C-alpha positions in Angstrom: 0.1 0.0 0.0 1.2 3.5 -0.7 1.4 4.9 2.8 4.8 6.5 2.0 3.5 9.2 -0.2 4.2 12.7 1.0 3.6 16.3 -0.4 6.8 18.4 -0.3 6.7 22.1 -1.1 9.9 24.1 -1.7 9.8 27.9 -1.8 13.0 29.9 -2.7 13.6 33.5 -3.7 12.8 33.0 -7.5 10.6 29.8 -7.7 8.3 27.6 -5.8 7.5 23.9 -6.5 5.0 21.4 -4.9 5.9 17.8 -5.4 4.2 14.5 -4.6 6.9 12.0 -3.5 5.5 8.7 -4.1 8.0 6.0 -2.8 5.7 3.1 -3.3 5.4 3.8 -7.1 9.1 4.9 -7.3 8.0 8.3 -8.9 8.0 12.0 -8.2 5.3 14.1 -9.6 5.4 17.9 -9.7 1.9 19.1 -8.9 2.4 22.7 -9.4 5.3 25.2 -10.0 5.9 29.1 -10.3 8.7 31.3 -11.3 12.0 30.0 -12.5 11.3 26.8 -14.3 15.0 25.6 -14.6 15.2 25.9 -10.9 12.0 24.0 -10.4 13.3 21.3 -12.5 16.5 21.0 -10.7 14.6 20.8 -7.3 12.5 18.2 -8.7 15.5 16.0 -10.0 17.2 16.4 -6.6 14.0 14.8 -5.1 14.3 11.9 -7.7 17.9 11.3 -6.6 17.1 11.5 -3.1 14.3 9.0 -3.1 15.9 6.8 -5.8 12.8 7.3 -8.1 12.5 5.9 -11.5 10.1 8.4 -13.1 9.6 12.1 -12.7 6.2 13.7 -13.9 5.8 17.2 -14.5 2.1 18.7 -14.6 3.3 21.2 -17.3 1.7 24.3 -18.7 1.5 25.2 -22.4 3.9 28.0 -22.2 6.6 25.7 -20.8 6.2 22.9 -23.5 9.4 23.7 -25.5 11.5 24.3 -22.4 10.5 20.9 -20.8 11.3 19.2 -24.1 14.6 20.8 -24.1 15.3 19.4 -20.6 14.6 15.8 -21.7 11.0 15.4 -20.8 8.3 14.0 -23.2 4.7 14.7 -23.3 2.6 11.7 -22.8 -0.8 13.0 -22.2 -2.9 16.1 -21.9 -5.8 17.2 -19.5 -7.8 20.0 -21.2 -8.9 22.8 -19.0 -7.0 21.5 -15.9 -5.6 24.9 -14.8 -8.6 27.1 -14.4 -9.4 26.4 -18.2 -5.9 26.1 -19.4 -4.6 22.8 -20.5 -2.1 20.6 -18.4 0.5 18.5 -20.0 1.9 15.3 -18.5 5.8 15.6 -19.2 7.8 12.6 -18.0 11.3 11.5 -17.7 12.7 8.2 -16.9 15.7 7.0 -14.7 15.9 3.4 -15.8 15.6 1.5 -19.0 13.3 -1.0 -17.5 10.9 1.7 -16.5 11.0 3.2 -19.9 10.1 -0.2 -21.6 6.6 -1.7 -22.0 5.6 -5.0 -23.4 1.8 -4.2 -23.7 2.0 -1.0 -25.8 0.7 -2.3 -29.1 -1.9 -4.4 -27.4 -3.2 -1.3 -25.5 -3.1 0.8 -28.8 -5.5 -1.9 -30.1 -7.6 -1.7 -27.1 -8.0 2.2 -27.4 -8.8 1.6 -31.2 -11.6 -0.9 -30.4 -12.9 1.3 -27.6 -13.0 4.5 -29.8 -14.8 2.5 -32.5 -17.8 1.8 -30.1 -20.9 3.7 -30.8 -21.6 6.1 -27.8 -24.6 5.2 -25.9 -25.2 7.4 -22.9 -28.5 5.6 -21.9 -28.2 4.5 -18.2 -30.3 1.5 -17.2 -31.0 1.5 -13.5 -30.0 -1.9 -11.7 -32.5 -4.1 -10.0 -34.2 -2.5 -6.8 -31.8 -4.4 -4.5 -29.0 -2.0 -5.4 -29.1 1.1 -3.3 -27.1 4.2 -4.5 -25.6 6.0 -1.7 -23.1 8.9 -1.0 -20.4 7.7 1.3 -19.8 9.4 4.6 -17.1 8.7 7.3 -19.5 6.1 8.8 -19.1 3.9 5.6 -15.4 3.9 5.6 -15.0 0.4 7.0 -17.4 -1.1 4.3 -15.7 0.9 1.5 -12.2 -0.1 2.7 -13.5 -3.7 2.6 -14.6 -3.5 -1.0 -11.2 -2.1 -2.2 -9.4 -4.7 -0.3 -11.4 -7.4 -2.1 -11.0 -5.8 -5.6 -7.4 -4.6 -5.5 -4.7 -6.5 -3.6 -2.2 -3.7 -4.6 -3.3 -0.2 -5.3 -1.4 3.2 -5.7 -3.1 4.8 -2.7 -4.0 3.2 0.8 -7.7 2.7 0.2 -7.5 -0.6 2.2 -7.3 1.7 5.3 -10.7 3.2 6.7 -8.7 6.0 8.4 -7.3 7.1 4.9 -10.8 7.1 3.4 -12.1 9.3 6.3 -9.3 11.7 5.8 -9.8 12.0 2.1 -13.5 12.7 2.7 -12.6 15.4 5.2 -10.4 16.9 2.5 -13.1 17.1 0.0 -13.0 13.7 -2.0 -16.6 12.6 -3.0 -17.5 8.9 -3.0 -20.7 7.2 -4.3 -21.4 3.6 -4.0 -23.8 0.9 -4.6 -25.0 -1.1 -1.5 -26.3 -4.7 -1.9 -27.6 -6.1 1.2 -25.2 -4.9 4.0 -22.2 -4.7 1.7 -20.9 -2.2 -0.8 -20.3 -3.8 -4.2 -19.3 -0.9 -6.5 -17.7 2.4 -5.8 -16.0 5.4 -7.4 -14.7 8.8 -6.2 -13.9 12.3 -7.4 -10.7 14.0 -6.0 -11.6 17.7 -6.2 -9.1 20.5 -6.7 -11.1 23.5 -5.9 -8.2 26.0 -6.6 -7.9 25.0 -10.2 -11.5 23.7 -10.6 -10.9 20.2 -11.8 -11.5 16.7 -10.5 -10.1 13.2 -11.1 -12.7 10.4 -11.2 -10.9 7.5 -9.7 -10.9 4.6 -7.4 -13.5 2.7 -9.6 -14.1 -0.7 -8.2 -16.9 -3.3 -8.7 -16.9 -6.9 -7.4 -16.9 -9.3 -10.3 -20.2 -10.8 -9.5 -21.9 -7.4 -9.7 -20.4 -6.2 -13.0 -23.4 -7.1 -15.4 -25.6 -4.2 -14.3 -23.6 -1.1 -15.5 -23.2 0.2 -12.1 -19.9 2.2 -12.7 -21.6 4.3 -15.5 -24.3 5.4 -13.0 -21.6 6.2 -10.2 -19.6 8.3 -12.6 -22.7 10.2 -13.9 -23.7 10.9 -10.2 -20.1 12.2 -9.4 -20.3 14.5 -12.5 -23.6 15.9 -11.2 -22.0 16.7 -7.8 -19.0 18.3 -9.6 -21.2 20.5 -11.7 -23.0 21.8 -8.6 -19.6 22.9 -7.3 -18.8 24.6 -10.7 -16.2 22.1 -11.3 -16.2 21.5 -15.1 -12.9 19.8 -15.8 -13.3 16.0 -15.1 -10.7 13.6 -16.1 -9.9 9.9 -15.2 -6.9 7.8 -15.4 -7.7 4.1 -16.4 -5.8 0.9 -16.7 -4.8 0.8 -20.3 -5.3 -3.1 -20.3 -8.9 -2.7 -19.0 -11.2 -2.7 -22.0 -14.3 -2.3 -19.7 -13.2 0.8 -17.8 -12.0 2.6 -21.0 -15.2 1.7 -22.7 -17.3 3.1 -19.8 -15.3 6.6 -20.1 -15.8 6.7 -23.8 -19.6 6.0 -23.6 -19.9 8.7 -21.1 -18.2 11.2 -23.4 -14.8 11.4 -22.3 -12.0 12.0 -24.8 -8.7 9.9 -25.1 -5.8 12.1 -24.3 -2.8 9.8 -24.2 -1.1 7.1 -22.1 1.1 7.3 -19.0 4.0 4.6 -19.3 4.6 2.2 -16.3 2.8 4.8 -14.2 1.9 3.0 -11.0 1.5 -0.4 -9.3 -1.9 -2.0 -9.7 -2.5 -5.7 -8.9 1.0 -7.3 -9.4 2.8 -5.1 -11.7 3.6 -1.5 -13.1 0.7 -0.6 -15.4 0.3 1.9 -18.2 -2.6 4.3 -17.7 -4.9 5.9 -20.3 -6.0 9.6 -19.6 -9.6 10.5 -20.4 -10.9 14.0 -20.3 -14.4 15.6 -20.2 -15.7 19.2 -20.2 -18.7 19.1 -18.0 -19.7 22.5 -19.1 -20.1 21.4 -22.7 -23.6 20.8 -24.0 -22.8 18.0 -26.4 
């Protein structure tokens, strides 16, 4: 479990940088930066060295595109409208050949191609009445953690821990779930960034025996409604590139494919490539 991740903010005379130090996934992600870009990059690379990370990710801005390329980064994906309406570019740099290599890339290209060929059907069919849609509160944290433990043996964040779930709710993360009997059988969340007005739809999990009812589609639409009520219109999701089902759900809901993050995080038993999908919740189409 990823209980070793920390946020580190460095402020100096001519720059500031906010970094997500993720030891479990052997990566450093620059969440935000201001001022001198070269100094911010040097600070991030120092963190990579200090923590023996294998991947450095920059949430870059359009105006820094060429400068980041010149420093050895490559753009892997885009989130339209991430910075209060301005686009964010995932710039990445690798520190081991193994982390830079993927044996599934062509297969995943094929999955994206087949997903994008699907006809979009936004109709939502409500599941049988035994399924109850609920908004998660801290009282449900134990049951939600139990669901995540059952679906994910390894996951990038410590959702197996009820205390972590309670902390994220307190910090503004929204969770919806379907209850079946006394148990939660499907859940998803939205991690909201109120400063930049964006949200990541994430932590999508459904028990295999309950996957035939289209529960995830309903949960994501409910999260979107909640975000719109908070005037958060940039929604994005990062899905396992090998998961046809999850990518298909996002395509059906009107999300646009925006690239793939290579060997991004550990899920199940290995490093996984992750597809980025983005939706403008303010658009009328």
